[in-house]
C-alpha positions in Angstrom: 22.4 0.3 15.5 21.9 0.8 11.7 18.4 0.9 10.4 17.8 -1.2 7.3 16.2 0.7 4.5 13.3 -0.8 2.6 13.5 -1.0 -1.1 11.5 1.5 -3.0 9.1 -1.0 -4.4 8.1 -2.2 -1.0 7.6 1.3 0.2 5.4 2.2 -2.7 3.3 -0.9 -2.2 2.8 0.0 1.5 1.9 3.6 0.6 -0.6 2.4 -2.0 -2.1 -0.1 0.5 -2.5 2.7 3.1 -4.3 4.9 0.4 -6.6 2.0 -0.5 -7.5 1.0 3.0 -8.3 4.7 3.7 -10.7 4.8 0.7 -8.6 7.2 -1.4 -9.0 7.2 -5.2 -6.4 5.5 -7.4 -6.0 8.9 -9.0 -4.2 10.0 -5.9 -1.2 8.0 -6.9 1.8 10.3 -6.7 4.1 8.2 -8.9 4.6 9.0 -12.6 7.2 6.4 -13.5 5.2 3.4 -15.0 7.5 0.7 -13.6 7.2 2.1 -10.0 3.5 3.1 -10.4 2.5 -0.5 -10.7 3.8 -1.3 -7.2 1.7 1.5 -5.7 -1.3 0.4 -7.7 -0.9 -3.2 -6.5 -0.8 -2.0 -2.9 -3.8 0.2 -3.5 -5.9 -2.7 -5.0 -5.1 -4.9 -2.0 -5.9 -2.0 0.4 -9.3 -1.5 -1.4 -10.0 -5.3 -1.1 -9.2 -5.1 2.6 -11.4 -2.0 3.0 -14.3 -3.7 1.2 -13.8 -6.8 3.3 -14.4 -4.7 6.4 -10.8 -4.5 7.6 -9.7 -1.1 8.8 -6.6 0.5 10.1 -4.2 -1.6 12.2 -6.2 -4.8 11.8 -5.8 -4.6 8.0 -2.1 -4.0 8.3 -1.6 -6.8 10.7 -3.6 -9.2 8.5 -1.5 -8.4 5.4 1.8 -10.3 5.4 3.8 -7.8 3.4 3.2 -4.8 5.5 5.1 -5.5 8.7 
């Protein structure tokens, strides 16, 4: 069975969300290309919001519709 690859923007958003939910600084963004960096930063912001709302780990990922 072939595995379907996610597009790069979705992957960057998910990685940013993971960084945000784990309390990492936005300065930890590994992306230098401005167009792609915005996807990571959007995920990071949503991850921070989830973190501040008391969500953590798997419960935050399950609650977020774009991370499945």
